[in-house]
C-alpha positions in Angstrom: 33.0 -95.9 -107.9 30.8 -97.1 -110.7 27.1 -97.0 -109.9 25.5 -100.4 -110.1 22.2 -100.3 -112.0 19.2 -102.1 -110.6 15.5 -101.9 -111.0 14.0 -101.7 -107.5 11.9 -98.7 -108.6 10.3 -100.6 -111.4 9.3 -103.5 -109.1 7.9 -101.1 -106.5 5.9 -99.2 -109.1 4.5 -102.5 -110.4 3.4 -103.5 -106.8 1.9 -100.0 -106.3 0.0 -100.2 -109.5 -1.3 -103.7 -108.7 -2.3 -102.6 -105.2 -4.2 -99.6 -106.6 -6.1 -101.8 -109.1 -6.8 -104.4 -106.5 -8.3 -101.9 -104.1 -10.5 -100.5 -106.9 -11.4 -103.5 -109.0 -15.1 -102.9 -109.0 -15.3 -101.6 -112.6 -19.1 -101.6 -112.6 -19.1 -98.9 -110.0 -17.4 -96.5 -112.4 -19.8 -97.5 -115.2 -22.9 -97.2 -113.1 -21.9 -94.4 -110.8 -22.6 -96.5 -107.7 -20.6 -97.8 -104.7 -19.7 -101.4 -104.2 -21.6 -103.0 -101.3 -20.2 -106.5 -101.2 -19.0 -108.4 -98.1 -15.4 -107.3 -98.6 -16.4 -103.7 -97.8 -16.2 -104.6 -94.1 -12.4 -105.1 -94.4 -9.9 -102.3 -94.4 -7.2 -102.1 -97.1 -3.8 -101.1 -95.9 -3.4 -97.9 -97.9 -5.3 -94.6 -98.2 -8.2 -95.4 -100.5 -11.6 -93.8 -100.2 -14.6 -96.0 -99.2 -16.8 -93.9 -101.5 -14.7 -94.5 -104.6 -17.0 -96.3 -107.1 -14.4 -99.0 -107.6 -13.4 -99.6 -104.0 -13.9 -103.1 -102.7 -12.6 -102.4 -99.2 -12.9 -99.7 -96.5 -10.3 -97.0 -96.0 -8.4 -97.6 -92.7 -8.4 -93.8 -91.9 -12.1 -93.4 -92.6 -12.9 -96.5 -90.6 -10.8 -95.2 -87.7 -12.5 -91.8 -87.7 -16.0 -93.4 -87.8 -15.0 -95.7 -85.0 -13.7 -92.9 -82.9 -16.9 -90.9 -83.7 -18.9 -93.8 -82.4 -16.7 -94.4 -79.4 -19.3 -92.9 -77.1 -21.4 -95.9 -77.8 -18.8 -98.6 -78.3 -15.0 -99.2 -78.3 -13.3 -99.0 -81.7 -11.6 -102.4 -81.0 -11.9 -103.9 -84.5 -10.4 -100.9 -86.4 -7.7 -100.4 -83.9 -6.8 -104.1 -84.1 -6.6 -104.0 -87.9 -4.4 -100.9 -87.9 -2.2 -102.4 -85.1 -1.8 -105.5 -87.3 -0.8 -103.5 -90.4 1.5 -101.3 -88.3 3.4 -104.2 -86.7 3.7 -106.2 -89.9 4.2 -103.5 -92.5 4.7 -100.1 -90.9 5.4 -97.4 -93.5 6.1 -100.0 -96.1 2.4 -99.5 -96.8 3.2 -95.9 -97.8 5.9 -96.8 -100.2 4.5 -99.9 -101.7 0.7 -100.3 -101.1 -0.8 -96.8 -101.2 -2.5 -95.5 -104.4 -2.1 -91.9 -103.2 1.7 -92.4 -102.8 1.8 -93.7 -106.4 -0.1 -90.7 -107.7 2.3 -88.3 -105.9 5.4 -90.0 -107.4 3.9 -89.9 -110.9 3.1 -86.2 -110.6 6.6 -85.4 -109.3 8.1 -86.7 -112.5 6.7 -83.7 -114.4 9.7 -81.7 -115.7 9.7 -78.7 -113.4 12.2 -77.2 -110.9 12.1 -79.2 -107.6 12.2 -78.1 -104.0 14.9 -80.1 -102.2 14.5 -81.3 -98.6 15.8 -79.0 -95.9 15.4 -78.2 -92.2 12.1 -76.5 -93.1 10.6 -79.5 -94.8 11.9 -81.7 -91.9 10.1 -79.4 -89.5 6.9 -79.4 -91.6 6.9 -83.2 -91.5 5.6 -82.9 -87.9 2.4 -81.3 -89.1 0.9 -84.7 -90.0 1.1 -85.8 -86.3 -0.9 -82.7 -85.3 -3.5 -83.5 -88.0 -3.7 -87.1 -86.7 -4.2 -86.0 -83.1 -6.7 -83.2 -83.9 -8.8 -84.3 -86.9 -8.7 -88.1 -86.6 -8.9 -88.4 -82.8 -9.7 -85.3 -80.8 -12.5 -83.7 -82.9 -14.4 -87.0 -83.7 -14.0 -88.0 -80.0 -15.3 -84.7 -78.8 -18.3 -84.8 -81.1 -19.0 -88.5 -80.2 -19.9 -87.4 -76.6 -22.3 -84.9 -78.1 -23.8 -87.8 -80.1 -22.9 -86.0 -83.3 -20.6 -88.2 -85.5 -17.9 -86.1 -87.3 -15.1 -87.8 -89.3 -13.3 -84.5 -89.5 -10.3 -85.3 -91.7 -12.5 -87.1 -94.3 -15.1 -84.4 -94.2 -12.8 -81.3 -94.4 -9.4 -82.3 -95.8 -8.9 -85.7 -97.4 -7.9 -85.4 -101.0 -8.3 -89.1 -101.6 -12.0 -88.7 -100.9 -12.4 -85.8 -103.2 -10.4 -87.3 -106.1 -11.4 -91.0 -105.7 -14.9 -90.6 -104.4 -16.7 -87.3 -105.0 -15.4 -86.5 -108.5 -16.0 -89.9 -110.2 -19.5 -90.0 -108.7 -20.3 -86.4 -109.7 -19.1 -87.0 -113.2 -21.5 -89.9 -113.8 -24.7 -88.7 -115.5 -26.8 -90.9 -113.2 -25.8 -88.8 -110.2 -26.9 -85.4 -111.5 -28.9 -85.0 -108.4 -25.7 -84.7 -106.3 -24.8 -81.5 -108.0 -27.7 -79.8 -106.3 -26.2 -80.5 -102.9 -22.7 -79.1 -103.7 -21.7 -76.1 -101.6 -18.9 -74.4 -99.8 -17.6 -77.7 -98.3 -17.1 -79.4 -101.6 -15.5 -76.2 -103.1 -13.0 -75.9 -100.2 -12.1 -79.6 -100.5 -11.6 -79.3 -104.2 -9.3 -76.3 -103.7 -7.4 -78.3 -101.1 -7.0 -81.2 -103.6 -5.8 -78.9 -106.4 -3.3 -77.2 -104.0 -1.9 -80.6 -102.8 -1.5 -81.9 -106.4 0.3 -78.7 -107.4 2.6 -79.0 -104.4 3.4 -82.6 -105.2 4.7 -81.4 -108.6 7.5 -79.5 -106.9 7.9 -81.4 -103.6 8.4 -85.2 -103.5 5.4 -86.9 -101.8 4.3 -83.6 -100.2 1.0 -85.0 -98.9 2.7 -88.0 -97.4 5.4 -85.9 -95.8 3.4 -83.1 -94.3 -0.4 -84.0 -94.2 -1.2 -87.7 -94.2 -2.3 -88.9 -90.8 -2.3 -92.5 -91.9 1.4 -92.2 -92.6 1.9 -90.6 -89.2 0.0 -93.5 -87.6 2.1 -96.1 -89.4 5.3 -94.2 -88.6 4.8 -95.0 -84.9 5.7 -98.6 -85.7 8.9 -97.8 -87.6 11.1 -99.4 -85.0 9.1 -102.6 -84.5 7.6 -103.4 -87.9 8.5 -106.8 -89.3 8.9 -105.6 -92.9 11.1 -102.7 -93.9 14.5 -101.3 -94.5 17.0 -102.2 -91.7 20.5 -101.0 -91.0 23.4 -103.1 -89.8 25.1 -100.7 -87.3 28.3 -102.7 -87.4 28.8 -102.1 -91.1 27.5 -98.5 -91.1 30.2 -95.8 -91.4 27.8 -92.8 -91.2 28.9 -91.6 -94.6 25.4 -90.1 -95.3 25.4 -91.4 -98.8 22.0 -93.0 -98.2 20.6 -89.7 -96.8 21.8 -87.8 -99.9 20.0 -90.3 -102.2 16.7 -90.2 -100.3 14.2 -87.5 -101.2 12.4 -87.7 -97.9 13.2 -86.1 -94.6 14.8 -89.1 -93.1 17.6 -89.0 -90.4 18.6 -92.6 -91.0 17.2 -95.4 -93.2 14.1 -97.0 -91.7 13.1 -94.1 -89.4 9.6 -92.6 -89.0 9.9 -90.7 -92.4 11.2 -93.6 -94.4 8.7 -95.3 -96.7 11.1 -98.2 -97.4 11.4 -97.6 -101.2 14.9 -99.4 -101.0 16.7 -96.8 -103.2 19.3 -96.4 -100.4 20.3 -100.0 -100.5 22.3 -99.8 -103.8 23.8 -96.5 -102.8 25.3 -97.8 -99.5 29.1 -98.4 -100.1 29.4 -100.8 -97.2 26.3 -102.9 -97.7 24.9 -102.0 -94.3 21.3 -101.5 -95.5 18.9 -104.3 -96.5 15.2 -104.8 -97.0 14.1 -107.5 -94.5 11.0 -109.4 -93.4 12.1 -110.2 -89.8 15.4 -112.1 -90.1 14.9 -112.9 -93.8 16.8 -110.6 -96.2 14.6 -109.8 -99.2 17.1 -107.4 -100.8 20.6 -106.2 -100.1 24.1 -105.7 -101.5 27.7 -106.6 -100.7 28.9 -103.1 -100.4 32.2 -103.2 -102.3 31.6 -102.3 -106.0 33.0 -105.4 -107.5 31.3 -107.7 -105.1 28.1 -105.7 -105.4 28.0 -106.1 -109.1 28.7 -109.8 -108.9 26.1 -110.3 -106.2 23.5 -108.4 -108.2 24.2 -110.5 -111.3 23.9 -113.7 -109.4 20.7 -112.5 -107.7 19.1 -111.3 -110.9 16.1 -113.5 -111.4 15.8 -115.4 -114.6 13.2 -114.3 -117.2 10.9 -117.3 -116.5 10.9 -116.4 -112.8 9.9 -112.8 -113.5 7.2 -114.0 -115.9 5.9 -116.4 -113.2 5.8 -113.6 -110.6 4.0 -111.2 -112.9 1.7 -113.9 -114.1 0.7 -114.9 -110.5 0.0 -111.2 -109.6 -2.0 -110.8 -112.8 -4.1 -114.0 -112.0 -4.7 -112.7 -108.5 -5.8 -109.3 -109.9 -8.0 -111.0 -112.5 -9.7 -113.1 -109.9 -10.4 -110.0 -107.8 -11.9 -108.2 -110.8 -14.0 -111.2 -111.6 -15.2 -111.6 -108.0 -16.0 -107.9 -107.6 -17.8 -107.5 -111.0 -19.8 -110.7 -111.4 -23.5 -110.5 -111.0 -23.6 -112.3 -107.7 -21.1 -109.8 -106.2 -23.8 -107.2 -106.5 -26.5 -109.3 -104.8 -26.7 -106.6 -102.2 -27.5 -104.0 -104.9 -30.6 -105.7 -106.1 -33.7 -107.1 -104.4 -33.5 -110.8 -103.6 -35.5 -112.9 -106.0 -38.1 -115.3 -104.6 -40.1 -118.1 -106.1 -43.0 -117.2 -103.8 -43.2 -113.5 -104.8 -46.6 -112.1 -104.1 -48.0 -109.6 -106.5 -48.3 -106.2 -104.8 -51.9 -104.8 -104.8 -52.0 -101.0 -105.2 -54.3 -99.5 -102.5 -57.3 -97.7 -103.8 -56.0 -94.4 -102.3 -53.0 -94.3 -104.6 -53.7 -92.3 -107.8 -52.6 -94.6 -110.6 -53.4 -92.0 -113.2 -50.2 -90.1 -112.2 -47.1 -91.6 -113.8 -44.4 -93.0 -111.5 -41.3 -90.8 -111.2 -39.1 -89.0 -108.6 -39.9 -85.3 -109.4 -42.6 -83.3 -107.6 -46.0 -83.9 -109.2 -45.1 -87.5 -110.1 -46.2 -90.7 -108.2 -43.6 -92.2 -105.9 -42.5 -95.7 -106.6 -43.6 -98.1 -103.9 -40.9 -99.7 -101.7 -40.6 -102.0 -98.7 -37.9 -101.7 -96.1 -37.2 -103.5 -92.8 -37.6 -101.5 -89.7 -34.8 -100.7 -87.3 -35.4 -101.7 -83.7 -38.8 -103.1 -84.5 -40.2 -106.2 -86.1 -41.8 -106.0 -89.5 -41.3 -103.8 -92.5 -42.4 -100.4 -93.7 -44.3 -100.2 -97.1 -44.9 -96.8 -98.7 -48.2 -97.7 -100.4 -49.5 -99.3 -97.2 -49.7 -95.7 -95.9 -51.9 -94.5 -98.8 -54.6 -92.2 -97.6 -52.2 -90.1 -95.4 -49.1 -88.1 -96.2 -45.7 -89.6 -95.7 -42.5 -87.8 -94.8 -39.4 -89.8 -95.8 -36.0 -88.7 -94.5 -32.8 -90.3 -95.9 -30.0 -90.1 -93.3 -27.0 -91.8 -91.9 -25.3 -91.9 -88.5 -22.0 -90.7 -90.0 -23.8 -87.6 -91.5 -23.6 -84.8 -88.9 -26.3 -82.6 -90.6 -28.6 -85.7 -90.7 -28.3 -86.3 -87.0 -28.8 -82.6 -86.2 -32.2 -82.6 -88.0 -33.6 -85.8 -86.5 -35.3 -83.9 -83.7 -37.3 -81.8 -86.2 -38.7 -85.0 -87.7 -39.4 -86.3 -84.2 -41.4 -83.2 -83.4 -43.4 -83.5 -86.6 -44.1 -87.2 -85.9 -45.4 -86.3 -82.4 -47.5 -83.3 -83.5 -49.1 -85.0 -86.5 -49.2 -88.6 -85.2 -52.8 -89.1 -86.3 -52.4 -87.5 -89.7 -48.9 -88.1 -91.1 -46.4 -90.9 -91.2 -42.7 -90.0 -90.7 -40.0 -92.6 -91.6 -36.3 -92.1 -91.5 -34.5 -94.4 -93.9 -30.8 -95.1 -93.2 -28.4 -95.2 -96.1 -26.7 -98.4 -97.0 -23.1 -97.4 -96.4 -22.6 -98.0 -92.6 -25.3 -99.8 -90.8 -23.8 -101.6 -87.8 -24.2 -98.7 -85.3 -27.7 -97.5 -86.0 -29.5 -99.3 -83.2 -26.7 -98.3 -80.7 -27.0 -94.7 -81.9 -30.8 -94.6 -81.6 -30.7 -96.3 -78.2 -29.6 -92.9 -76.8 -32.8 -91.2 -77.9 -36.6 -91.6 -77.7 -37.6 -90.6 -81.2 -41.2 -91.0 -82.3 -40.7 -91.5 -86.0 -40.2 -94.8 -87.7 -36.7 -95.9 -88.7 -36.1 -98.2 -91.7 -33.0 -99.5 -93.6 -32.3 -99.2 -97.3 -30.4 -102.5 -97.6 -29.7 -102.3 -101.3 -29.5 -98.6 -102.2 -32.5 -99.0 -104.5 -34.9 -97.0 -102.3 -32.9 -93.7 -102.3 -32.1 -94.3 -106.0 -35.9 -94.5 -106.8 -36.1 -90.9 -105.5 -33.1 -89.8 -107.6 -31.0 -89.8 -104.5 -27.3 -90.5 -103.9 -24.7 -90.3 -101.2 -25.3 -86.6 -100.8 -27.3 -86.7 -97.5 -29.6 -85.7 -96.0 -32.5 -85.9 -98.4 -36.2 -85.3 -97.6 -39.2 -86.5 -99.6 -42.8 -85.7 -98.9 -45.5 -87.8 -100.5 -49.2 -86.8 -100.2 -52.2 -89.0 -99.5 -52.5 -90.1 -103.1 -48.9 -91.2 -103.4 -47.8 -88.2 -105.3 -44.5 -86.5 -104.5 -44.9 -82.9 -103.3 -41.3 -82.3 -102.3 -38.0 -84.0 -103.0 -34.7 -82.3 -102.3 -31.3 -82.7 -100.6 -30.0 -80.5 -97.9 -30.6 -79.8 -94.2 -34.2 -79.4 -93.0 -35.5 -77.1 -90.2 -38.6 -77.7 -88.2 -40.4 -74.6 -89.7 -39.7 -75.7 -93.3 -40.7 -79.2 -92.6 -44.0 -78.1 -90.9 -44.7 -76.0 -94.0 -44.3 -79.0 -96.3 -46.5 -81.2 -94.1 -49.2 -78.5 -94.0 -49.1 -78.2 -97.8 -49.4 -82.0 -98.2 -52.4 -82.0 -95.8 -54.1 -79.2 -97.7 -53.7 -81.2 -100.9 -55.4 -84.1 -99.1 -58.2 -81.9 -97.9 -58.7 -80.4 -101.4 -58.9 -83.9 -102.9 -61.5 -84.9 -100.3 -63.7 -82.0 -101.1 -63.6 -82.9 -104.8 
């Protein structure tokens, strides 16, 4: 039987490439070493794509799910579960085969000319590992920690290669984020080793991460029997010849099962035409089965050149519109302070030592900033506190070390209530659960919100949280560093700042 040539792989690769570019069309992020903070970031893209990637214009469904589970002690993760349910029912694991950038990367790596490991009972057994990872790292661990009021997106934090490759590495490579290098430790090293190991494994095993480790694929596979879009088999035509299984590189038991990513390669291989790619009852791709009829059908179905150009042109226009929307100046309105015609000139308090140049290193004067308060009316202004030391803590509800050290700042705020101002400034990534989180505690320190990311940037900060800054009574920085803070260390820094104040008073 002559093999009928078709180009389903090319079409799928094109869709995969367009999806990857569409997910990460914020080019400015790569150029500036920053993260997109537009309105589209509240939406989850279907595939695995790290929220912290400089180019990402949407949220990662897996990361959003873990953060929702981690916050389930305060609220039900209805929104994220609803989005995933929608993707699962409509697309299922078609997302893995057509719309996931990590899937595209794995397939490209696999093309390297090396000996390959074929599927077997061993690989089929290992495919169950991703369900354990889904249950343990995506649900059980975050859920357990949520009841201890300590958010922990375990898979993202300890394993996810997409976060390391798409988020951490591009941010670290940017010269403007050199401060992040100081916060690297064992965790980043272990995740980098995991990334390298997965990439090497994908050279020899087709889609190794998808098959064995990806909890998002495991989640979508639960919808394999009911998803609207995907590969379907006509049981009346199927002769169980296993030709389709021999063609497939994945650990499938039949086309369209939980391991199938709906790549459609089995369709042309089927001698009886029993397999087709459908959207509900609509057949998007199939064949006639008998070689002569198959060839004739494929020739008839082959789209004309102008139709192909029209399709590619439409996809390119859509992608171009997305690039324009994500990179125009107005798209970054959240990244810059809002302009106002009634701007009032800030008067520097007399206590601030203007003879010291503004900077972010110890010994330099801190740049003034104003931030809205969380749970209270009004704003916090740094220079309005001139005359007394200020302790600034940059934190986030999704950062476990940040939450663990909040009691230390609370204790300092109570002990030095008449001498020192303590303010905890939340990062600008995830802000919708701050008040709900803080409602469970009775902290004495102030809480403010960095809406634009400019505040932490003015202290040479980044996404490597937590970060603590101590500013003395003259507005001069005495400490600025990333990493966890203990009560004893914090008390020592406050004592030092107060002694500087006393020394200045004596002079």
